[in-house]
C-alpha positions as CSV (number, residue, x, y, z in Angstrom):
1,M,72.1,66.7,-5.3
2,I,70.5,68.5,-2.3
3,K,72.2,71.9,-2.1
4,S,70.6,72.7,1.2
5,F,67.7,71.9,3.4
6,Q,65.7,75.1,2.5
7,S,65.5,74.2,-1.0
8,Y,63.0,71.4,0.0
9,Y,60.7,73.5,2.3
10,C,57.0,72.9,1.0
11,L,53.8,74.4,1.6
12,T,51.3,72.9,4.0
13,T,48.7,75.5,4.7
14,S,46.9,78.3,2.6
15,N,48.8,80.9,4.9
16,K,52.3,79.3,3.8
17,Q,53.3,77.9,6.9
18,L,56.3,75.9,6.5
19,V,57.5,72.7,8.0
20,D,60.8,71.5,9.2
21,V,60.4,67.9,10.1
22,F,62.3,65.8,7.7
23,T,66.0,64.9,7.7
24,K,68.0,65.0,4.5
25,E,67.6,61.3,3.9
26,E,63.8,61.6,4.2
27,I,63.6,64.7,2.1
28,K,64.8,62.4,-0.7
29,K,61.8,60.0,-0.4
30,V,59.3,62.6,-0.2
31,T,56.9,62.8,-3.1
32,L,53.9,64.5,-1.8
33,L,55.5,67.9,-1.8
34,G,53.6,69.8,0.7
35,L,50.6,67.6,0.9
36,T,49.8,65.3,3.7
37,N,47.1,63.5,2.2
38,S,47.5,61.0,-1.0
39,K,45.0,61.3,-3.7
40,N,44.7,57.3,-4.0
41,S,44.5,56.6,-0.3
42,N,42.6,59.4,1.1
43,F,40.6,61.2,-1.6
44,G,38.3,63.4,0.4
45,E,40.9,64.9,2.7
46,W,43.5,65.1,-0.2
47,Y,40.7,67.0,-2.2
48,T,40.2,69.4,0.7
49,E,43.9,70.0,1.2
50,V,44.6,70.6,-2.3
51,V,41.6,73.4,-3.0
52,T,43.0,75.3,0.2
53,T,46.7,74.8,0.0
54,S,46.8,76.0,-3.6
55,E,44.8,79.0,-2.6
56,I,41.9,78.8,-4.7
57,I,39.4,78.6,-1.9
58,E,39.0,79.7,1.5
59,Y,36.6,78.3,4.3
60,Y,34.2,80.5,5.9
61,D,32.2,80.6,9.0
62,I,28.9,79.5,7.4
63,S,28.8,75.9,6.5
64,G,28.5,75.3,2.7
65,C,29.7,78.7,2.0
66,Y,33.3,79.4,0.8
67,T,35.4,82.4,-0.5
68,L,36.5,82.0,-4.1
69,L,40.0,83.5,-4.2
70,P,41.7,85.0,-7.4
71,W,43.2,81.9,-8.4
72,A,39.6,80.3,-8.7
73,M,38.0,83.4,-10.2
74,A,40.6,83.4,-13.1
75,I,39.5,79.9,-14.0
76,W,35.9,81.0,-13.8
77,K,36.7,84.0,-16.0
78,R,38.4,81.9,-18.7
79,M,35.3,79.7,-18.9
80,Q,33.0,82.8,-19.1
81,N,35.1,84.2,-22.0
82,F,34.6,81.0,-23.8
83,F,30.8,80.7,-23.1
84,D,29.6,84.4,-23.4
85,P,30.7,84.7,-27.3
86,E,29.3,81.3,-28.0
87,I,25.8,82.0,-26.8
88,E,26.0,85.7,-28.2
89,K,26.3,83.8,-31.6
90,M,22.9,82.3,-30.7
91,D,21.3,85.8,-30.0
92,V,21.1,85.1,-26.1
93,E,21.4,88.5,-24.5
94,P,22.7,89.1,-20.8
95,C,20.5,90.4,-18.1
96,C,20.4,90.3,-14.1
97,F,17.2,89.5,-12.1
98,P,16.6,89.8,-8.2
99,L,17.9,87.4,-5.7
100,F,14.8,87.1,-3.8
101,V,11.6,85.3,-4.7
102,S,8.2,85.8,-3.4
103,K,6.4,82.9,-1.6
104,D,3.5,83.3,-4.0
105,A,5.8,82.7,-7.1
106,L,7.5,80.0,-5.6
107,Q,4.3,78.2,-4.9
108,K,2.6,78.6,-8.2
109,E,4.0,75.4,-9.4
110,K,3.4,72.4,-7.1
111,D,6.0,70.2,-9.0
112,H,8.4,73.0,-8.6
113,I,7.9,73.5,-5.1
114,T,8.3,69.4,-4.3
115,G,11.4,69.5,-6.2
116,F,13.1,72.4,-4.4
117,A,11.4,72.6,-1.0
118,P,14.5,70.9,0.8
119,E,16.9,73.3,-1.0
120,V,15.2,76.6,-0.3
121,A,16.6,79.1,2.2
122,W,13.9,81.8,3.5
123,V,14.5,85.4,4.9
124,T,12.1,85.7,7.8
125,K,13.5,88.8,9.6
126,S,14.3,92.3,8.9
127,G,16.5,93.2,11.9
128,D,14.4,92.0,15.0
129,T,11.2,92.4,13.1
130,D,9.5,89.2,11.7
131,L,8.5,89.7,7.9
132,E,4.9,89.4,7.2
133,I,5.6,87.2,4.4
134,P,9.0,85.2,4.3
135,I,11.0,85.9,1.2
136,A,13.0,82.9,-0.5
137,I,16.5,83.1,-1.7
138,R,16.7,81.8,-5.3
139,P,17.8,78.3,-5.7
140,T,17.2,78.7,-9.6
141,S,15.4,81.5,-11.3
142,E,12.3,80.2,-13.2
143,T,9.8,81.8,-10.9
144,V,11.8,85.1,-10.6
145,M,12.1,85.6,-14.3
146,Y,8.8,84.1,-15.8
147,P,6.6,86.8,-14.8
148,Y,8.7,89.2,-17.0
149,F,8.3,86.5,-19.8
150,S,4.6,86.8,-19.4
151,K,4.6,90.7,-19.6
152,T,7.1,90.9,-22.5
153,I,5.8,88.1,-24.8
154,R,2.6,89.1,-26.6
155,G,3.0,88.3,-30.2
156,H,5.2,86.0,-32.6
157,R,7.3,88.8,-33.1
158,D,8.5,88.8,-29.5
159,L,9.7,85.2,-29.9
160,P,12.2,83.8,-29.3
161,L,13.3,85.3,-26.2
162,K,16.6,84.4,-25.0
163,L,18.4,85.7,-21.8
164,N,21.3,84.5,-19.7
165,Q,22.5,85.9,-16.6
166,W,25.8,85.4,-14.3
167,V,24.7,85.3,-10.7
168,N,24.9,83.4,-7.3
169,V,22.3,80.9,-6.0
170,V,21.7,79.2,-2.7
171,R,20.3,75.5,-2.1
172,W,20.4,74.3,1.4
173,E,20.3,70.8,0.2
174,F,23.9,69.4,1.6
175,S,24.4,67.8,4.8
176,S,28.1,67.6,4.3
177,P,28.9,70.1,1.6
178,T,32.2,70.1,-0.1
179,P,34.3,73.0,-1.8
180,F,32.8,74.0,-5.0
181,I,29.9,71.6,-4.4
182,S,28.2,73.7,-1.9
183,R,25.2,75.6,-0.7
184,E,26.3,78.9,-2.5
185,F,27.9,78.8,-5.8
186,L,28.1,81.0,-8.8
187,W,26.6,79.9,-12.2
188,Q,25.4,81.1,-15.6
189,E,21.8,80.4,-16.0
190,G,19.9,80.7,-19.5
191,Y,16.2,81.0,-20.0
192,T,14.7,80.9,-23.3
193,A,11.1,80.8,-25.0
194,F,10.1,79.7,-28.3
195,A,7.1,79.5,-30.6
196,T,7.5,75.9,-31.4
197,K,8.8,72.5,-29.8
198,K,11.2,72.0,-32.5
199,E,13.2,75.4,-31.8
200,A,13.3,74.4,-28.2
201,Y,14.4,70.9,-28.7
202,T,17.2,72.2,-31.3
203,E,18.6,74.6,-28.5
204,V,18.9,72.0,-25.9
205,L,21.3,70.0,-28.0
206,A,23.2,73.1,-29.1
207,I,23.7,74.2,-25.5
208,L,24.4,70.6,-24.3
209,E,27.4,70.6,-27.1
210,L,28.8,73.8,-25.5
211,Y,28.9,72.2,-22.3
212,R,30.8,69.2,-23.7
213,R,33.2,71.8,-25.3
214,L,33.7,73.7,-22.0
215,Y,34.6,70.5,-20.2
216,E,36.6,68.7,-22.8
217,E,38.3,71.5,-24.7
218,Y,38.8,74.0,-21.7
219,L,39.2,71.9,-18.5
220,A,40.5,69.0,-20.2
221,V,37.9,66.7,-18.8
222,P,36.0,63.9,-20.7
223,V,32.2,63.8,-20.2
224,V,29.5,61.8,-21.3
225,K,26.5,63.6,-23.1
226,G,22.9,62.2,-22.3
227,K,19.2,62.3,-21.1
228,K,18.6,62.2,-17.5
229,S,15.9,59.7,-16.3
230,E,12.4,60.5,-15.3
231,M,13.4,60.5,-11.6
232,E,16.3,62.7,-12.1
233,K,14.8,65.4,-14.4
234,F,14.4,68.9,-13.2
235,A,11.3,69.3,-11.2
236,G,8.5,70.7,-13.4
237,G,10.4,70.1,-16.5
238,L,9.6,67.9,-19.6
239,Y,13.1,66.4,-19.9
240,T,16.7,67.1,-18.8
241,T,19.8,66.6,-20.6
242,S,23.5,66.8,-19.0
243,V,27.1,66.2,-19.5
244,E,28.5,63.9,-16.7
245,A,31.9,63.5,-15.7
246,F,33.6,60.5,-13.8
247,I,36.1,60.5,-11.0
248,P,38.1,57.2,-11.3
249,N,39.5,57.5,-7.7
250,T,36.0,57.4,-6.1
251,G,34.1,55.6,-8.8
252,R,31.4,58.4,-8.9
253,G,29.8,60.3,-11.5
254,V,29.6,64.1,-11.2
255,Q,26.7,66.0,-13.0
256,G,28.6,68.6,-15.1
257,A,26.0,70.8,-16.5
258,T,22.3,70.4,-17.6
259,A,20.2,71.8,-20.3
260,H,16.4,71.4,-19.6
261,C,13.5,71.5,-21.9
262,L,10.8,72.6,-19.7
263,G,8.1,72.1,-22.5
264,Q,4.9,74.2,-21.8
265,N,4.4,73.6,-18.0
266,F,5.8,76.8,-16.8
267,A,3.9,78.8,-19.8
268,K,0.6,77.6,-18.3
269,M,1.8,78.2,-14.5
270,F,2.8,82.1,-15.7
271,D,0.5,82.5,-18.6
272,I,3.1,83.2,-21.0
273,T,1.3,83.1,-24.4
274,F,1.5,84.7,-27.8
275,E,-0.5,85.6,-30.7
276,D,-0.1,83.9,-34.1
277,E,0.9,85.5,-37.3
278,K,-2.6,86.9,-38.0
279,Q,-2.4,88.6,-34.3
280,E,-5.4,86.2,-33.1
281,K,-5.5,84.1,-30.3
282,S,-5.3,80.4,-31.2
283,E,-8.6,78.4,-30.4
284,K,-6.4,75.6,-28.7
285,R,-4.7,77.3,-25.9
286,D,-1.9,74.9,-25.7
287,K,-0.7,76.0,-29.4
288,A,-0.7,79.5,-28.0
289,M,1.8,78.7,-25.2
290,V,5.6,79.3,-25.6
291,W,7.9,76.6,-25.2
292,Q,10.6,77.1,-22.8
293,N,14.2,75.8,-21.8
294,S,16.8,76.5,-19.0
295,W,20.3,75.7,-18.8
296,A,23.0,76.3,-16.6
297,Y,26.6,75.3,-15.5
298,S,28.3,76.6,-12.1
299,T,31.5,76.8,-10.2
300,R,31.1,72.9,-9.6
301,T,33.1,72.8,-12.8
302,I,36.3,74.0,-11.0
303,G,35.7,71.2,-8.4
304,V,35.4,68.5,-11.1
305,M,38.6,69.8,-12.9
306,V,40.6,69.6,-9.6
307,M,39.3,65.9,-8.7
308,V,40.4,64.8,-12.2
309,H,43.5,66.2,-12.8
310,G,45.1,67.0,-9.2
311,D,47.9,64.9,-8.1
312,D,50.0,64.5,-4.9
313,K,51.9,67.6,-5.6
314,G,48.7,69.7,-5.9
315,L,46.7,71.3,-8.8
316,V,47.4,70.4,-12.2
317,L,45.7,73.3,-14.5
318,P,45.2,72.9,-18.3
319,P,46.7,75.8,-19.9
320,K,43.4,77.3,-21.4
321,V,41.9,78.0,-17.9
322,A,45.2,78.9,-15.9
323,K,45.7,82.2,-14.3
324,V,49.6,82.0,-15.0
325,Q,50.5,79.6,-17.7
326,V,54.3,79.9,-17.3
327,I,56.3,80.6,-14.2
328,V,59.8,81.9,-14.6
329,V,62.4,80.8,-11.8
330,P,65.7,82.2,-11.5
331,M,68.6,79.8,-10.3
332,P,71.1,82.2,-8.9
333,Y,73.8,79.7,-7.8
334,K,76.7,80.9,-5.5
335,D,79.0,83.3,-7.4
336,A,76.6,83.5,-10.4
337,D,75.8,86.7,-12.3
338,V,72.6,87.3,-10.3
339,E,71.6,90.6,-11.9
340,N,72.0,89.2,-15.6
341,I,69.8,86.0,-14.4
342,L,67.1,88.1,-13.1
343,N,67.2,90.4,-16.1
344,A,67.0,87.3,-18.5
345,C,63.8,86.2,-16.3
346,S,62.2,89.6,-16.8
347,T,63.0,89.7,-20.6
348,T,61.6,86.0,-21.0
349,V,58.4,87.1,-19.2
350,K,57.9,90.0,-21.4
351,T,58.7,88.0,-24.7
352,L,56.2,85.6,-23.7
353,C,53.4,88.1,-22.5
354,D,53.9,90.2,-25.8
355,S,52.9,86.8,-27.6
356,G,49.8,86.3,-25.5
357,I,51.4,83.7,-23.0
358,L,50.3,84.4,-19.5
359,A,53.7,84.6,-17.9
360,K,55.3,85.6,-14.7
361,A,58.5,85.7,-13.0
362,D,59.2,84.9,-9.4
363,L,61.9,87.0,-8.4
364,R,61.4,86.9,-4.7
365,D,64.7,86.8,-3.0
366,N,63.4,85.4,0.4
367,Y,62.6,82.1,-1.1
368,S,64.9,79.5,-2.4
369,P,64.4,78.0,-6.1
370,G,63.3,74.7,-4.5
371,W,60.4,76.3,-2.3
372,K,59.1,78.2,-5.4
373,Y,59.1,75.0,-7.3
374,C,56.9,73.4,-4.8
375,H,54.7,76.5,-4.4
376,W,53.9,76.8,-8.2
377,E,53.6,73.1,-8.7
378,M,51.0,73.3,-5.8
379,K,49.0,76.1,-7.7
380,G,49.2,73.9,-10.9
381,V,50.9,76.2,-13.2
382,P,51.3,74.4,-16.3
383,L,54.9,75.1,-17.2
384,R,57.9,76.2,-15.3
385,I,60.9,77.9,-16.8
386,E,64.3,77.8,-15.0
387,I,67.1,80.2,-16.0
388,G,70.7,79.6,-14.3
389,P,74.3,80.5,-15.2
390,K,74.5,77.4,-17.7
391,D,71.1,78.5,-19.4
392,L,72.5,82.2,-19.5
393,A,75.8,80.9,-21.2
394,N,73.9,78.8,-23.7
395,N,71.1,81.3,-24.5
396,Q,68.6,78.9,-23.5
397,V,66.1,78.1,-20.7
398,R,64.8,74.8,-19.2
399,A,61.2,74.0,-19.3
400,V,59.5,71.6,-16.9
401,R,55.8,70.4,-17.4
402,C,53.5,70.4,-14.5
403,D,51.4,67.5,-15.6
404,N,54.2,64.9,-16.0
405,G,57.3,66.5,-14.9
406,A,59.1,66.2,-18.4
407,K,62.0,68.6,-18.7
408,V,63.4,69.9,-21.9
409,D,66.0,72.7,-23.0
410,I,64.8,75.4,-25.2
411,P,67.0,78.0,-27.3
412,M,65.8,81.6,-26.8
413,T,65.8,81.9,-30.3
414,V,62.8,79.6,-30.7
415,L,61.2,80.2,-27.0
416,V,57.9,81.5,-28.1
417,N,57.2,78.8,-30.5
418,K,58.0,76.1,-28.6
419,V,56.1,77.4,-25.4
420,K,53.1,77.9,-27.4
421,G,53.4,74.2,-28.8
422,M,54.0,73.1,-25.4
423,M,50.8,74.7,-24.3
424,D,48.8,72.8,-26.8
425,T,50.7,69.5,-26.1
426,I,50.0,70.0,-22.4
427,Q,46.2,70.8,-22.9
428,Q,45.7,67.7,-25.3
429,S,47.9,65.3,-23.2
430,M,45.8,66.1,-20.1
431,F,42.5,65.3,-21.8
432,D,44.0,62.2,-23.3
433,V,45.3,60.8,-20.0
434,A,42.0,61.7,-18.2
435,K,40.1,59.8,-21.1
436,Q,42.3,57.0,-20.9
437,K,41.8,56.6,-17.0
438,R,37.9,57.0,-17.3
439,D,37.6,54.6,-20.2
440,A,39.8,52.1,-18.3
441,C,36.8,52.0,-15.7
442,I,34.2,51.5,-18.2
443,Q,32.5,48.0,-17.7
444,V,29.5,46.7,-19.6
445,T,27.1,44.8,-17.3
446,K,24.0,42.8,-18.6
447,T,22.8,41.1,-15.2
448,W,22.0,42.8,-11.7
449,D,24.8,40.6,-10.2
450,E,27.3,42.1,-12.8
451,F,26.2,45.5,-12.0
452,I,26.6,45.2,-8.2
453,Q,30.2,43.6,-8.7
454,A,30.9,46.6,-11.2
455,L,29.5,49.0,-8.6
456,V,31.7,47.8,-5.8
457,Q,34.8,47.9,-8.1
458,K,34.2,51.7,-8.7
459,K,33.5,51.1,-12.5
460,L,31.7,53.3,-15.0
461,I,28.8,51.2,-15.8
462,L,27.2,50.6,-19.1
463,A,23.9,48.7,-18.6
464,P,20.4,48.0,-20.3
465,W,18.0,50.7,-19.6
466,D,14.3,51.2,-20.5
467,D,13.7,54.3,-18.3
468,E,10.6,52.7,-16.9
469,E,10.1,53.4,-13.1
470,D,9.0,50.0,-12.2
471,T,12.2,48.2,-13.5
């Protein structure tokens, strides 16, 4: 039953303005809970509304640049906490190279310039003074880092050289940028050099598997691993592999992360050579050139996660990347023992936090329980725990899942184990549901007419492919 109109106030903007536009009868029919757009009927507007209203991103006064708020940075940090230890096992070391690229360095590789020319932003002034030589802002860091590779690598004992940095880059390629798929973004970028082709090839596949794990095990987003076509490969590289996500609502794929084998192209460009075991230069110069890779994933991952899992209530976060995994909300009904209910909420949070669960209590007394439900559903917290007079009397809590709305009463005596189990269940269920939706869109086509029809129907298409440009 509706206790009061106040209980159904819902967030509609990032500054928490509230609306008071429905009658009680209309409120009962409302399913959007704070969003004015539906994912199925207006995907673009829905996506923009979700990322702003849930307070993970804020628009900025420069097109294509956005402010990443703490809720988004927590997700990014969770991913970093997975990825960094994994690449450390592969002996990849952290570093940080400059933001700026000289014009000469960028122009050393003709293919590289052609590939990135539309994306490069240039600094042309210092105050009111024109720079004698413009300076580029890195769209990627091959040309920033490879002079160091050339200087550092002398002999076979200097190999392999494996570096990774967590930085921001700028690509001015978007005519209509979208939050998280934008002109400026955060990413990790790894750059490695090897003595042999086999080592380079092996690493590309190892990194690609890490990217699959990142998407599927942490973001609960199913992806397809594969090799890009010649037309789509990284400019100046030998070949490019990627993980690709699919958005059923739009029928479009999204490139999730890439691992490039650069071959020896950049080694020739920057003269990155090494001596063999006898400390003598090889007679055939190409044998003395290193084999190189580069690989990266960006904050685009967060946008893909929102598109796949978000619903008409807002975000839906997988527990492994959520800043808050459990929100505890008191239910102090009239004549209830408010103090004991609040104490029970605080005790519950401490118990969960002590066991490693990221829990928080919303004890604000200027908002109703219904308003809090809406607020934390909008932000995608995986599990809500409610504690009211009946729960207090029965020494239990009520738990409500964000992903499907399922409710269950949990005795306090088994709270930690049950909540941990629910975290695992939610994580797996989100992946399973996303995979089922993705797989339902897959269609095999063997003719051009079938291909076009499937494309119109927003299908994920499996079609014959020979990687020949003419065909």
